[in-house]
C-alpha positions as a printed Julia matrix, in Angstrom:
643×3 Matrix{Float64}:
 -37.67  -23.79   -1.31
 -37.22  -24.86   -4.92
 -35.72  -28.16   -3.75
 -38.67  -28.79   -1.43
 -41.23  -28.24   -4.2
 -39.41  -30.68   -6.48
 -39.44  -33.36   -3.76
 -43.15  -32.83   -3.0
 -44.08  -33.05   -6.68
 -42.16  -36.3    -6.94
 -44.04  -37.67   -3.91
 -47.41  -36.62   -5.37
 -46.72  -38.27   -8.74
 -45.55  -41.49   -7.1
 -48.58  -41.58   -4.81
 -50.98  -41.07   -7.7
 -49.41  -43.85   -9.72
 -49.49  -46.19   -6.75
 -53.15  -45.57   -5.87
 -54.22  -45.99   -9.51
 -52.61  -49.39   -9.78
 -52.83  -50.67   -6.22
 -56.19  -52.44   -6.48
 -55.37  -53.94   -9.87
 -52.03  -55.29   -8.69
 -53.47  -56.79   -5.53
 -56.45  -58.31   -7.31
 -54.22  -59.94   -9.92
 -52.11  -61.43   -7.17
 -55.18  -62.89   -5.45
 -56.62  -64.33   -8.65
 -53.43  -66.28   -9.21
 -53.85  -68.06   -5.91
 -56.3   -70.93   -5.34
 -58.98  -70.36   -2.72
 -58.0   -71.69    0.69
 -60.13  -74.5     2.2
 -59.56  -73.31    5.77
 -60.25  -69.63    5.33
 -63.7   -68.13    5.76
 -62.74  -64.6     4.57
 -64.27  -63.51    1.26
 -62.21  -62.28   -1.68
 -63.41  -58.69   -1.34
 -62.34  -58.77    2.28
 -58.86  -59.99    1.29
 -58.6   -57.13   -1.16
 -59.64  -54.64    1.5
 -57.13  -55.95    4.04
 -54.25  -55.91    1.56
 -55.19  -52.39    0.43
 -55.23  -51.14    4.0
 -51.86  -52.74    4.77
 -50.25  -51.42    1.59
 -51.75  -47.98    2.08
 -50.45  -47.91    5.64
 -46.97  -48.86    4.44
 -47.14  -46.17    1.78
 -48.2   -43.6     4.34
 -45.12  -44.44    6.39
 -42.88  -44.17    3.31
 -44.61  -40.92    2.3
 -44.18  -39.44    5.76
 -40.52  -40.48    5.92
 -39.78  -39.14    2.42
 -41.6   -35.86    3.1
 -39.93  -35.4     6.49
 -36.54  -36.07    4.96
 -37.16  -33.6     2.12
 -38.35  -30.91    4.52
 -35.44  -31.57    6.89
 -32.83  -31.45    4.13
 -34.27  -28.7     1.95
 -36.0   -26.4     4.46
 -35.03  -26.96    8.06
 -31.29  -27.52    7.57
 -30.74  -24.44    5.35
 -32.87  -22.29    7.64
 -31.03  -23.51   10.73
 -27.68  -23.04    8.97
 -28.62  -19.53    7.83
 -29.92  -18.67   11.26
 -26.84  -20.08   12.95
 -24.55  -18.15   10.61
 -26.49  -14.96   11.23
 -26.39  -15.52   14.97
 -22.66  -16.24   14.84
 -22.09  -13.16   12.67
 -24.18  -10.96   14.94
 -22.52  -12.39   18.02
 -19.09  -11.96   16.45
 -19.81   -8.35   15.48
 -21.21   -7.66   18.92
 -18.11   -9.15   20.54
 -15.82   -7.15   18.22
 -17.78   -3.98   18.89
 -17.67   -4.54   22.63
 -13.98   -5.4    22.48
 -13.25   -2.25   20.45
 -15.34   -0.21   22.88
 -13.39   -1.62   25.82
 -10.09   -0.88   24.06
 -11.17    2.69   23.31
 -12.2     3.18   26.94
  -8.78    1.89   27.93
  -7.06    4.26   25.48
  -9.13    7.19   26.73
  -8.22    6.43   30.35
  -4.55    6.13   29.38
  -4.7     9.48   27.61
  -6.46   11.18   30.53
  -3.88    9.77   32.94
  -0.93   10.75   30.74
  -2.28   14.26   30.23
  -2.88   14.72   33.96
   0.62   13.49   34.83
   2.18   15.78   32.22
   0.16   18.8    33.35
   1.04   18.14   36.99
   4.75   17.75   36.27
   5.0    20.84   34.08
   3.27   23.03   36.67
   6.44   22.84   38.74
   7.92   26.34   38.57
  11.39   24.97   39.33
  11.46   22.87   36.13
  14.05   24.23   33.69
  13.78   24.29   29.89
  15.74   21.07   29.34
  13.64   19.17   31.86
  10.45   20.49   30.29
  11.6    19.49   26.8
  12.42   15.99   28.03
   8.98   15.58   29.64
   7.29   17.11   26.6
   9.01   14.69   24.2
   8.28   11.66   26.39
   4.62   12.72   26.63
   4.33   13.14   22.87
   6.07    9.85   22.12
   3.57    8.02   24.31
   0.38    9.68   23.09
   1.5     9.32   19.46
   1.39    5.57   20.01
  -2.19    5.98   21.25
  -2.96    8.07   18.16
  -1.93    5.17   15.92
  -4.0     2.68   17.94
  -7.24    4.56   18.5
 -10.25    4.37   16.21
 -12.17    7.03   18.08
 -12.42   10.36   16.21
 -12.94   12.13   19.53
  -9.76   10.74   21.08
  -7.89   11.35   17.81
  -8.95   15.02   17.9
  -8.1    15.37   21.6
  -4.6    13.99   21.03
  -4.17   16.29   18.02
  -5.01   19.26   20.27
  -1.97   18.33   22.38
   0.27   19.79   19.65
   1.52   16.43   18.36
   2.93   16.17   14.8
   0.22   16.05   12.13
  -0.18   13.09    9.79
  -1.78   12.54    6.38
  -5.3    12.39    7.84
  -4.76   15.96    9.0
  -3.65   17.0     5.52
  -6.81   15.58    3.96
  -8.97   17.32    6.57
  -6.93   20.47    5.99
  -8.05   20.7     2.35
 -11.71   20.81    3.4
 -11.09   23.36    6.16
  -9.11   25.58    3.79
 -11.75   25.23    1.07
 -14.41   26.61    3.4
 -12.4    29.64    4.52
 -10.71   30.43    1.21
 -14.08   30.31   -0.53
 -15.79   32.54    2.04
 -12.91   35.03    2.24
 -12.24   34.95   -1.51
  -8.57   34.11   -0.92
  -6.93   33.49   -4.27
  -3.67   35.4    -4.5
  -3.33   35.04   -8.25
  -6.66   36.21   -9.62
  -8.03   32.74  -10.31
 -11.59   31.88   -9.43
 -11.4    29.61   -6.42
 -12.83   26.12   -7.04
 -10.8    24.08   -4.57
  -7.42   23.51   -2.96
  -4.97   20.71   -3.74
  -2.12   19.77   -1.39
   0.71   17.59   -2.72
   2.98   16.05   -0.08
   6.27   14.58   -1.28
   7.78   11.98    1.05
  11.47   11.39    1.69
  11.23    8.01   -0.05
  10.2     9.64   -3.33
   6.49    8.96   -2.82
   3.86   11.58   -3.58
   0.53   11.99   -1.76
  -2.18   14.11   -3.36
  -5.18   15.51   -1.44
  -7.9    17.72   -2.95
 -11.01   19.43   -1.63
 -12.81   19.15   -4.98
 -12.63   17.34   -8.3
 -11.26   20.43  -10.11
  -9.12   22.42   -7.65
  -7.96   25.8    -8.92
  -5.13   26.24   -6.43
  -2.38   23.9    -5.31
   0.49   23.83   -2.86
   3.52   21.52   -2.8
   4.86   20.49    0.6
   7.79   18.21    1.38
   7.91   15.87    4.35
  11.4    16.1     5.82
  12.15   14.25    9.06
   8.42   14.14    9.9
   7.99   17.88    9.36
   6.13   19.63    6.54
   8.43   22.11    4.82
   8.45   24.35    1.75
  11.31   25.63   -0.35
  10.1    29.23   -0.29
  11.61   31.68    2.18
   9.65   31.8     5.41
   7.78   34.86    6.57
   9.42   35.97    9.79
   6.1    37.19   11.18
   4.54   33.72   11.12
   4.26   31.94   14.46
   6.49   28.87   14.25
   5.92   26.91   17.45
   6.88   23.27   17.42
   4.8    20.89   15.28
   2.87   23.71   13.58
   4.93   23.42   10.41
   1.85   22.55    8.32
   0.27   25.86    9.33
   3.49   27.68    8.53
   3.76   26.07    5.1
   0.15   26.98    4.24
   0.35   30.58    5.43
   3.61   31.08    3.52
   1.66   30.38    0.34
  -1.59   32.13    1.3
  -0.78   34.88    3.86
  -4.43   35.96    3.98
  -5.19   32.75    5.89
  -3.8    34.49    8.97
  -7.08   36.41    9.11
  -8.91   33.11    9.62
  -6.29   31.43   11.8
  -4.29   33.88   13.89
  -1.68   31.28   14.8
  -0.85   27.6    14.67
  -2.87   26.86   17.79
  -6.05   28.34   16.28
  -5.51   26.42   13.06
  -4.95   23.19   14.99
  -8.14   23.76   16.98
 -10.21   24.22   13.79
  -8.65   21.14   12.25
  -9.25   19.01   15.35
 -12.89   20.04   15.54
 -13.42   19.22   11.88
 -11.89   15.75   12.27
 -13.96   15.11   15.38
 -17.27   15.99   13.7
 -16.94   15.13   10.0
 -18.5    11.81    8.9
 -15.88   11.0     6.26
 -13.1    11.56    8.79
 -15.04    9.36   11.23
 -15.02    6.56    8.67
 -11.29    6.9     7.95
 -10.34    6.83   11.63
 -12.86    4.15   12.68
 -11.41    1.82   10.04
  -7.9     2.41   11.39
  -6.6     3.73    8.06
  -4.92    6.71    9.73
  -2.49    4.25   11.34
  -0.59    3.82    8.09
  -0.03    7.53    7.37
   3.17    8.15    5.37
   4.88    4.95    6.53
   1.97    2.68    5.62
  -0.04    4.57    3.03
  -3.82    4.42    2.99
  -5.88    1.5     1.71
  -9.3     2.76    2.64
 -11.67    5.31    1.2
 -12.11    6.23   -2.42
  -9.35    5.15   -4.77
  -7.6     8.18   -6.25
  -8.03    7.51   -9.96
  -5.35   10.0   -10.98
  -2.72    7.85   -9.31
  -3.47    5.25  -11.96
  -4.16    7.55  -14.92
  -1.29    7.78  -17.42
  -2.05   11.36  -18.47
  -2.28   12.57  -14.86
   1.0    10.86  -14.0
   2.62   12.33  -17.12
   1.44   15.84  -16.17
   2.73   15.38  -12.62
   6.08   14.2   -13.95
   6.35   17.25  -16.24
   5.56   19.51  -13.3
   8.17   17.82  -11.12
  10.8    18.07  -13.87
  10.08   21.77  -14.27
  10.4    22.33  -10.52
  13.73   20.5   -10.39
  15.26   22.5   -13.22
  13.94   25.77  -11.77
  15.59   25.06   -8.41
  18.87   24.18  -10.08
  18.91   27.28  -12.26
  18.06   29.38   -9.2
  21.13   27.92   -7.51
  23.3    28.88  -10.5
  21.75   32.17  -11.7
  24.56   33.22  -14.07
  23.95   30.14  -16.21
  20.18   30.58  -16.19
  19.59   32.08  -19.64
  21.32   29.79  -22.09
  20.9    26.6   -20.06
  17.2    27.11  -19.48
  16.61   27.96  -23.14
  18.47   24.87  -24.39
  16.82   22.63  -21.78
  13.29   23.87  -22.55
  13.86   23.36  -26.28
  14.96   19.75  -25.78
  12.05   19.02  -23.45
   9.68   20.46  -26.04
  11.16   18.21  -28.75
  10.76   15.11  -26.58
   7.16   16.01  -25.72
   6.31   16.47  -29.4
   7.75   13.05  -30.23
   5.72   11.47  -27.45
   2.5    13.17  -28.57
   2.83   12.45  -32.3
   4.34    8.98  -32.35
   3.37    5.65  -30.86
   5.74    3.41  -28.97
   8.46    1.91  -31.15
  12.19    1.31  -31.18
  12.57    4.33  -33.46
  10.76    6.54  -30.93
  13.07    5.38  -28.16
  16.12    6.04  -30.32
  15.01    9.59  -31.17
  14.36   10.45  -27.53
  17.66    8.9   -26.43
  19.52   10.87  -29.11
  18.1    14.15  -27.81
  19.13   13.36  -24.22
  22.6    12.22  -25.31
  23.12   15.36  -27.42
  22.15   17.5   -24.44
  24.68   15.65  -22.28
  27.4    16.35  -24.84
  26.39   20.02  -24.86
  26.75   20.14  -21.08
  30.21   18.59  -21.17
  31.35   21.1   -23.78
  29.65   24.16  -22.33
  30.27   23.55  -18.63
  33.62   21.87  -18.29
  35.63   22.39  -15.15
  35.34   21.19  -11.57
  33.46   24.29  -10.39
  30.59   23.48  -12.77
  30.57   19.76  -12.15
  27.51   19.68   -9.9
  25.45   21.75  -12.35
  26.56   19.56  -15.25
  25.81   16.29  -13.46
  22.44   17.41  -12.15
  21.28   18.73  -15.53
  22.37   15.5   -17.18
  20.51   13.48  -14.55
  17.31   15.49  -15.01
  17.38   15.35  -18.81
  18.29   11.65  -19.12
  15.79   10.78  -16.42
  13.08   12.66  -18.28
  13.78   10.76  -21.5
  13.85    7.38  -19.79
  10.66    7.99  -17.82
   8.87    9.22  -20.92
   9.96    6.12  -22.82
   8.52    4.03  -20.0
   5.11    5.71  -20.2
   5.01    4.94  -23.92
   5.71    1.25  -23.38
   2.64   -0.96  -24.04
   3.2    -2.91  -20.8
   3.07    0.33  -18.77
  -0.74    0.48  -18.85
  -1.03   -3.2   -17.91
   1.16   -2.68  -14.85
  -0.73    0.49  -13.91
  -4.06   -1.34  -14.13
  -2.7    -4.23  -12.07
  -1.57   -1.82   -9.36
  -5.01   -0.24   -9.4
  -6.63   -3.68   -9.07
  -4.48   -4.54   -6.06
  -5.36   -1.21   -4.47
  -9.07   -1.85   -5.0
  -8.74   -5.34   -3.53
  -6.94   -3.93   -0.49
  -9.57   -1.22   -0.18
 -12.29   -3.9    -0.07
 -10.38   -6.26    2.23
  -7.68   -4.6     4.32
  -5.9    -7.91    4.97
  -6.13   -9.35    1.45
  -3.28  -11.93    1.35
  -2.48  -11.37   -2.34
  -2.93   -7.58   -2.42
  -1.17   -6.52    0.78
   2.61   -6.73    1.02
   3.79   -9.15    3.75
   5.51   -6.32    5.63
   2.13   -4.59    5.9
   0.48   -7.74    7.25
   2.86   -8.49   10.09
   5.45   -6.72   12.21
   8.59   -8.66   11.31
  10.59   -6.86   14.0
   8.56   -8.56   16.72
   6.94  -11.72   15.36
   8.11  -14.33   12.89
   5.82  -17.14   14.03
   3.37  -16.43   11.22
   5.93  -16.5     8.42
   4.62  -19.77    7.03
   1.02  -18.51    7.07
   1.99  -15.57    4.87
   2.98  -17.78    1.97
   0.3   -18.87   -0.44
  -0.23  -22.56   -1.06
   1.65  -22.59   -4.38
   4.69  -20.72   -3.04
   7.21  -22.31   -0.7
   8.55  -20.15    2.12
  12.17  -20.13    0.82
  10.87  -18.95   -2.58
   9.03  -15.89   -1.22
  11.58  -13.16   -1.87
   9.31  -10.47   -0.4
   9.22  -12.29    2.95
  12.98  -12.87    2.95
  13.55   -9.17    2.18
  11.13   -8.17    4.96
  12.91  -10.4     7.49
  16.27   -8.83    6.6
  14.79   -5.33    6.69
  13.26   -5.96   10.11
  16.54   -7.24   11.52
  18.45   -4.22   10.21
  15.91   -1.68   11.42
  14.89   -2.92   14.87
  16.45    0.14   16.48
  15.11    2.56   13.86
  11.94    4.45   14.75
   8.84    3.18   12.96
   8.3     6.39   10.98
  11.79    6.15    9.44
  11.88    2.38    9.02
  10.07    2.28    5.69
  12.5     4.68    4.01
  15.18    1.98    4.2
  14.58   -0.75    1.62
  15.98   -4.25    1.16
  15.79   -6.09   -2.15
  16.27   -9.83   -2.66
  16.82  -11.68   -5.93
  17.05  -15.42   -6.53
  18.62  -16.91   -9.62
  19.15  -20.67   -9.7
  20.75  -21.48   -6.32
  22.12  -18.03   -5.47
  20.37  -15.41   -3.35
  21.34  -11.77   -4.0
  20.78   -8.99   -1.46
  20.87   -5.23   -2.15
  19.63   -2.3    -0.1
  19.47    1.45    0.34
  20.02    1.34    4.09
  20.75    4.37    6.25
  22.08    3.92    9.76
  22.92    6.61   12.3
  25.88    5.97   14.61
  27.22    8.62   16.95
  25.11   11.29   15.21
  26.65   10.38   11.85
  24.84    8.78    8.93
  26.34    5.85    7.09
  24.96    3.94    4.14
  24.87    0.2     3.62
  26.02   -2.45    6.12
  29.35   -3.96    7.15
  30.52   -7.42    6.12
  30.19   -8.55    9.75
  26.56   -7.43    9.81
  25.97   -9.25    6.53
  27.31  -12.49    8.04
  24.89  -12.09   10.96
  22.01  -11.63    8.53
  23.02  -14.78    6.65
  23.04  -16.79    9.88
  19.55  -15.53   10.71
  18.23  -16.53    7.28
  19.76  -19.98    7.67
  18.33  -20.44   11.17
  14.87  -19.49    9.92
  15.25  -22.0     7.06
  14.69  -19.28    4.46
  17.63  -20.26    2.25
  17.3   -24.04    2.26
  17.44  -24.25   -1.53
  20.33  -21.8    -1.92
  24.03  -22.57   -2.07
  25.32  -19.0    -1.83
  24.25  -15.58   -0.54
  25.73  -12.5    -2.26
  25.64   -8.91   -0.96
  25.6    -6.28   -3.72
  26.62   -2.65   -3.1
  27.25    0.46   -5.26
  30.82    1.04   -6.43
  30.57    4.57   -5.07
  28.55    4.8    -1.87
  25.98    7.62   -1.67
  26.9    10.88   -0.01
  23.46   11.89    1.23
  19.92   10.65    1.84
  18.64   11.68   -1.58
  21.35    9.73   -3.4
  20.85    6.73   -1.14
  17.08    6.56   -1.66
  17.45    6.88   -5.42
  19.32    3.56   -5.42
  16.25    1.35   -5.49
  17.3    -2.09   -4.26
  15.61   -3.89   -7.17
  17.54   -1.64   -9.55
  20.9    -2.6    -8.03
  20.17   -6.31   -8.42
  19.08   -5.9   -12.04
  22.24   -3.93  -12.86
  24.45   -6.63  -11.35
  22.58   -9.35  -13.21
  22.94   -7.46  -16.48
  26.67   -6.84  -16.01
  27.24  -10.52  -15.23
  25.04  -12.09  -17.91
  22.4   -13.27  -15.42
  19.57  -10.98  -16.49
  17.0   -13.21  -18.27
  16.03  -10.64  -20.9
  15.23  -12.49  -24.09
  17.03  -15.64  -23.05
  15.17  -18.94  -22.69
  14.68  -19.47  -18.97
  13.62  -22.42  -16.86
  10.01  -21.61  -16.01
  10.16  -23.99  -13.05
  13.01  -21.95  -11.58
  12.51  -18.39  -12.88
  14.62  -15.48  -11.68
  12.7   -13.6    -8.99
  13.12  -10.24   -7.28
  11.23   -8.95   -4.25
  11.65   -6.21   -1.67
  10.65   -5.13    1.81
   7.97   -2.88    0.31
   6.02   -2.87   -2.99
   8.05   -2.25   -6.13
   7.42    1.13   -7.78
   6.04    1.27  -11.3
   9.47    2.03  -12.82
  11.14   -0.99  -11.23
   8.07   -3.09  -12.05
   8.24   -2.13  -15.73
  11.97   -2.83  -15.89
  11.51   -6.25  -14.28
   8.61   -7.07  -16.61
  10.52   -6.19  -19.77
  13.47   -8.28  -18.57
  11.23  -11.29  -17.79
  11.96  -11.23  -14.07
   9.22  -12.63  -11.84
   7.91  -10.32   -9.11
   4.66   -9.56   -7.28
   2.5    -6.46   -7.46
   0.95   -5.1    -4.27
  -1.32   -2.28   -3.19
   0.31    0.98   -2.23
   2.97    0.73   -4.91
   4.41    4.12   -5.86
   3.08    5.05   -9.32
   5.04    8.3    -9.55
   8.52    7.93   -8.01
  10.37   11.23   -8.21
  13.83    9.79   -7.5
  14.03    6.93  -10.01
  16.87    6.83  -12.53
  17.97    4.38  -15.19
  19.75    1.27  -13.77
  22.44    1.59  -16.46
  23.57    4.79  -14.76
  24.82    3.0   -11.63
  27.71    0.6   -11.11
  27.58   -2.13   -8.5
  29.93   -4.74   -7.07
  29.99   -7.78   -4.81
  30.67   -6.56   -1.28
  30.63  -10.0     0.28
  29.45  -13.57   -0.29
  28.68  -16.47    2.04
  28.42  -20.16    1.2
  25.32  -21.88    2.6
  25.84  -25.29    4.19
  22.39  -26.81    4.55
């Protein structure tokens, strides 16, 4: 409207000026001409005719100018706005209808699957093995529906079918427990109940924290092992332990009085399902599809958990985790408990005091490192012998890891990285497909579709330069036969320096019921051929596979070998690590992975001037990270690229 008013004012001013001068201009023009001998029209008549003609012309110009101004400044914007609104409304209506049709389809599929399962299992001649086979097939199918649906009602109905519970269930669980523990005054330790906090530790070292209030008085730590919630404490033999009710078992182990509210796992599951079906916040989580990510994908939606990005909260959580680790180890070796625990606690106290009193500096790092090194020497002297080797190595790992992690939290860049991770999480929370906040592997299923590879790269990044995409392609190829829930625990890292591409991984494969770590040289050659065929290594001359000198013996050791960490160690040992060297900014060393880099790897890459990208859902509190200098790596294989 402002543009229209400006145009109308201009027209008014021009019209006024014209009318004021029109008669004068015309009269002067007539006076300059000699009177015609053949005309019988008087001068005043000539003036009148010319005025009428000029006025008529001006009217036409005025009308045209006004119409144009109104068309450009009023009609066009209004039509554009209206069209956009109509398109938006139509688009939303189409999406809503499409979603409704999909949910109806999912509901019919569920009803049909449930009916078929019920009919088959009514057969009295079915033996236990046959029932278990049908039961597992039924669960596998409806779990796929659970990931697809955005209907809280269908979600709850599927949950009632005794399927494994996911992270949405854990969040809902805190609210259900809060209600009953508050009403029944269940505390167990004399504390005034103000809320319950459940901490779930994933197999990949991730930690998921769910609370029923801002200041929970009680907490419970649960581990996720092979898609089951477990606790380290000894189970109560009187607790009902039917399949997939492990969350109930873990909770009742900690708070036995809960059995008065929930007699068994089925009753607990029914309460939980009803809460999810009727609670508005759960409705929002499920309707947005955030439950789909669960442990394997994380959660982008809902309120951002500030404590995941708060240095003090992370520091407290790290202290708690360190204490738990040492307590478990001492419990395993009770005869060494007294003197080891006393010496360990004293050294931890000294490190904490240094961190609290001093700011980050080289001297601070040296003092902390000296304490950890002295403790290692004490262990070697005090616990020599093969029978004490495990205790010695584990204590050394815990102490040195504590010192290194504490040094990291004191580093000035630590806060910058933490804030950047928070920013990416907020961006992803606002826009669940944000191209710069969401990792490529969370945007597309690389195991099924590589057509959109080019669309995943931003305009200033060539496809062969996107190490995250290359790592995701390799990861997808290696894990096609791995179930989706386990796929994310395997990680592939890719580094590019000059014209060489480096690959490292912490890959677990199961063959003939046996686990093996890493890949064979033949498999590596196949991967190289795939990368070449997809034109992902066009600017590389060589592909190098890096592997640990000593392969891991179990899952925990394997997952602690972060792929980025292996590449950095190899680069350091071979003089490739940029560090303080002058590097070519047009061809910087880059490292990426098949999932977001954790804060520890991010900090190490930052301090060594390695280029990498930060994404949402990065792990800000990895419990299995150790110093890269503590591992030794080698070249397992290398392939020349003939482009």
